N, C-alpha and C positions, 0 to 999 in steps of 0.2 A: 484430378480434383484436389485442391488443397484441403487439409484436415488439421484442425487445431483442438487441443485440450486446454481448457482453462481450469487450473487447479487452485483451490482456495482452502487453506488450512482452517478448520472449523474453530471459531472463537479462540484464536491462537493463544494470546497471552493467558487468558483464563484457563484454557485447556492444559497449558504447560503447568500452571499452578496446581491444577487438579491431578495431573500426572505425578508431580513431585510430592504432593501431599494427599495421600489416599483418603484422609478424613474429609477432604473438600469435595470429593466426588458426589455428584447428585445434589450438591448444594449451590446456592447462588453466590458466585464469586465475581467480585467487581475489582478490576485492576485500574489503578490511576492515582489513588490516594486514600488517606484515612478519613473517616467521617468529619473530623475537625479541620481538615485541610481546606480552608475557605476558597482558595484559588485553584484547586486541582479540578481536573475533569476526568471523565471516564475514558480510559484507553481501550478497554475491552470488558465485555460482560459475558458470563457463561450463559448457556441457553436457559438455565434455571432462573438466572437473574432477569433475562429478557422477558420472561413471562410477567414480570412486575412492571414492564415498561421502561426498563433501564436500557440505555443504548450509548454507544460511543459518542464522545464530545459533549455529553451531558455533564453539567456541574456535579461534583461529588455530593454537594449538599442536597441537591435535588434527588440524586440517586438514593441517598440515605433516607429521604422522606418516603420514596416509593418502596424501598426494600430495606427497612430498618434492621432486619435480621440477616442481611447479607454479610458476606465475608469480604471486608475491604482491605486492600493492600496496595502499597506502592509497587511500581513495575520493577522488573529485573532485566534490563535490556541485554546484558551480557548473556544471560541464560537463554533468552528468547532468540538472540542472534545465533547462538550455538545450535539450537534445535532447528532453526531455519536453514543453517548451513547443511545440516544432515539431510534435510528434505531436498534442498536444491541439488545436492550431489546425486540423489536418487533420480530426480528429474532429468539430470544430464545423462544418466544411463539409459533413459528411454527416448531421448531426442537429441539430434545434433544441434538444434536451435532452441534454446530456452531463453525466453525474455522475462526476466524477473521484474514485476511491477512494484513490489514492495516486499517487506520482510515476510509476508504470509501469503503471497499469491504470485503465480507465474503462468505464462503461456508456453505450451509445448507444441512445436510444429512436428506432427507425426506423419506428415505426407511421405509416402513411400517406405514406411517402416513395417508394413504388413508381414514381410518375409521374416522379420526378427521377432515381432511381438503378436502377430495375428491381426485380425480386424480391429478397428478402433475400440469397440466395446471390450474386447478381450484385453487389449493393451491397457485400457483404463482400469479394468479390474485387477490386473497384475500390478499396476502402479499403486493402487490404493492398498492392496494387500501387503505389498512390500513396505510401504510407509507405516502401516499399522504394526507390522511385526518388528521393524527395526527402530521405530521412534516412539511407538506407543500412542501416536496421535492419529486423527482421522482427517481426511481431505475430501472435500466435495468437488466433483468434476463435471464439466460440461463439454460436450463435443459438438463441433459444427464446422462448416466450411469456411467461416470467417471468425475473427477473434471477437468481434462485438457480440454476435449471437452466442458464441461459446461462453462468453462472460455471463450473459443473462442465464443461460442454461445451467451453469454451475450453481446458481442460487435457487433453482426450482425444487430441489428435494433435500435441503439441508436438515440436519447435519449428515455427514457420511454419505452424501448423495452421488448418483451417477445419472446424468440426463443427456440424452442424445437427440440431436436434430439432424435428420438425414438430409443429404444433399438434395436440393430441390424443394425442400419443405420449410425453408427459412422464412419466407413471406407468410405462409400459412400459420406458422408458429407465432410470429410477431403479431399478426392481426388478431390472434385469439386472446392476447394478453390485456389485462387492465392497464391503464396508463401508469399506475404505481410501479409497474415492473420495468418501465423504461429506465435503463441505467444511464445516469447523467442528468435526469430530470429531478431536481431537488424540491424542497418545500415550496419555494416561491413559484416555481414552474407548475407544481401541482395545484397551487391556488389559481393560476391562470387557466389550467385545464378545467378546473371546477367552474370558474367564472363563465367559460364558453360552453359548458355542458359536455366537455370531452371526457367520457368515462373509460372508453376502450381504445386500443390502438386502431381498431377498425374505424372509429370516428375520425381519427387523425388521417388515416389512409384516404378517406374520401375528400380531404381538403387539397387544394392545389398548392404548389410551391409558393405562389404569390400570396395566398391567404395565410399560410404559415409564417411567411416572412413578415407580414403586416402585424401578426399577433406576437411573434417572438423575436423578430429581428432576422436579418439574413443568415447569420452563422447558425443560430440555433434552429431556425426554420428549416434550413437545408439539412441539418443533422436529423431532425424529426422525420423529414420526408424520406430519407434513406433508411433510418432505423426501423420504421414500421413496415418497410418493404423487405426487411431481412438482409439488407446490404451492409457492407463494411462501413459502419457509420462513425467510427472513432479512430483517430490516429494515435496508436500506441507507439511510444518511443522505443526504438531499438538502439542499443549501444553498439556503435559501429566498430567491430573488432575489439581491440584492446585500447582504443584511443579515447574513450570516455567511460564514465560510470555515473549512474544516477539512481535515485530512488524517489518514490512519491507515496503519498497517502491520500486515499479518497475517503472523505468523511461520510458517514451514513446520513448525516443531516448537515445542512449548510450552517457554518459557524462564522461568527464575526468577532468573537472574543479573542483579542490579540494574544493574551497569555496562553490560551489553548493552542493557537496556531504556532506560537513560538516554541511551546513544549513539543509539538509534533515535529517542528524543524530540528530541534535538538536531537530527537530520536533518529531522524533521518541522517543528520550530520554525523552522529556517533557511529551509525551503521556504515556509512561511506568511509569514514576515517579509518576504521579498523580494516575495511576491505583494501583501502589504499596501502596501509602499513603491511598487511599480510601479503599483498601482491608485489611489494617492493617497487612501487612506482610513485611518481609525484606529479603534481599539477599546480599551475599558477592561475588557472582559469576556473572561476566559480560561476555557476548558473543557478537561477531561481525560476520556478514555474508556479503560477497562481491561476487556478480556474475558478471563476465565479459562478454563482447560482444560475445565471443566464447563459452559461456555457462559453462566454467570452473568456479568452485565455491570454494572460500576460506572461511574456518570457523576457528575462534580462540576463545578460552575461557580462562579466568583467574580468579582465586579465590583469593580474597584479605583478609588480616588479619581482617579488620573491615568491617561491613556491609555498603552498600550504603545507606546513610541517607539523602542526598540532591541531587538536580538536578545537582549542580556544580560538586559534586563528581562523579556522574554517567557519565556526559558528558565528564569530563576529562579522566576517565577510557576508555570510548569508543573511544575518539579521539586518545588516546595513542595506543590502539589496531589497530585503522585504519591506523595510520602513520607507524606502524611497519609492517602491513600486506599488505597494498596497493602497488601494482606494478605501480609506477608512469607512467602516460602517457597512460595507458590502459583504454579503454572505459568501463564504469560501466553500467550494465543493471539493477542491483538490489542492494540495500543496506539495511541491517537490523541490529537490535540489540536486546539483550534479557537479562533477569535476570533469573538465574537458582537456584535450591536448595532452594526454598522459604520456610521460616519458619514463625511462628507467631511472630509478633512484640515483641521485648524484651525491656521493659522500662529501663532495667539496662544499656542499651547503652547510655541512657541519663544521666543527672545529672553529677556526678563526672567523668564518663567515656566519656562524650560527651562535648567537649570544647565549650566555650561560643559562639564563632563565628558560629560554625556549629549548635548549638542549636537555635540561632537566625534565621539562614537560614531555618532550618527545620520548625520552627514555622511560618515563613513567608509563606513558601510553603503550609503548612496546612491551613493557613488563606486564601490564594488565592483560594485553593480548596473549602473551605466552602463558601466563598463569591460567587464564580462562580456557585456553586450548588444552592445557595439560590437566587442569582440575576444573571441569565444567561446573561443579557445585560451588566453586569459590564465588562466582557471580560478582566480580569487581567491576565498577564503572566510575566515571567521573561524575561529580556532583554538580548540579546546575548552579548552585550558589557560588562556586569558585570559577565559573566560566563567565562568558560575556554577559554584562548586565542587560 
């Protein structure tokens, strides 16, 4: 029987800030911008800030009204990436197959690892304890026979949680939940649930596929039909060997503010670019993924003549794909980007074939990577203002 752990770093960005600044512990920390940053949005909020109603993707100005005594700060992606790498290395010690969904969450396939780490609950406890001791952070974990149920289980007892769904009890678990717990059902979907008097997953369970399709469309209707039965309801992307890399971000609430989406894409591009550089590989194929509030998903990919050699190149390509693909005004639930057809780095792209400006940018980014690896507290990163408009 397959067995998966979904591991989610608790309030990641905010928790790192509380780890690095002891005075912030136990206080509402809001990462994303300063109170006067009119166009900034919340990237992460500590659990203390969430008590005031602050959540990710919320405009900073609104967060300031809800929590005027909060500690507001701009993000430090290099620092967060460093801590994420520490945790992902630990994940890889516990599973031969780790699927990183984003900077702060991953799936671990622990099927057949009982001989090394004991039964699933024991393995999860060992994993959580090692992360706490070696990184100072906490991780909430969910265990189930498929990734979708494990994903929901990890959110059942946050923070620092461990929640197990035994094999054969997936449907019972899902049918016991309120519809607000259905991962992938955003604000607009919740409004439709309310309109039709659907309060619990049990209510959805009683409906036929045809009824669900008429209410929500074929794709999302089929998803709901499988989800409430505890089946594998979501297609999580796996990077096939070393031939591609991707990252994505799922928003807690559907967002349609393009600046907020572009900011999330910049963070994703930065993470992927430094992974590209550190792995000494390159790619000329850029991809974009957009999932809307109704669960419809758009994917687009484009191969360029020259490989992506700088963050500025990568971000410009991704923004171009986004503005061509995005259906303006629609709420976005998930945004992602990737690089495909990876090959070993070719130094011939440099020198005569690599113009001076790009060579300078590339060397700068390699220097930033080396400095941040050697001195984690340096927290160097590229500024958005000097990247693609």
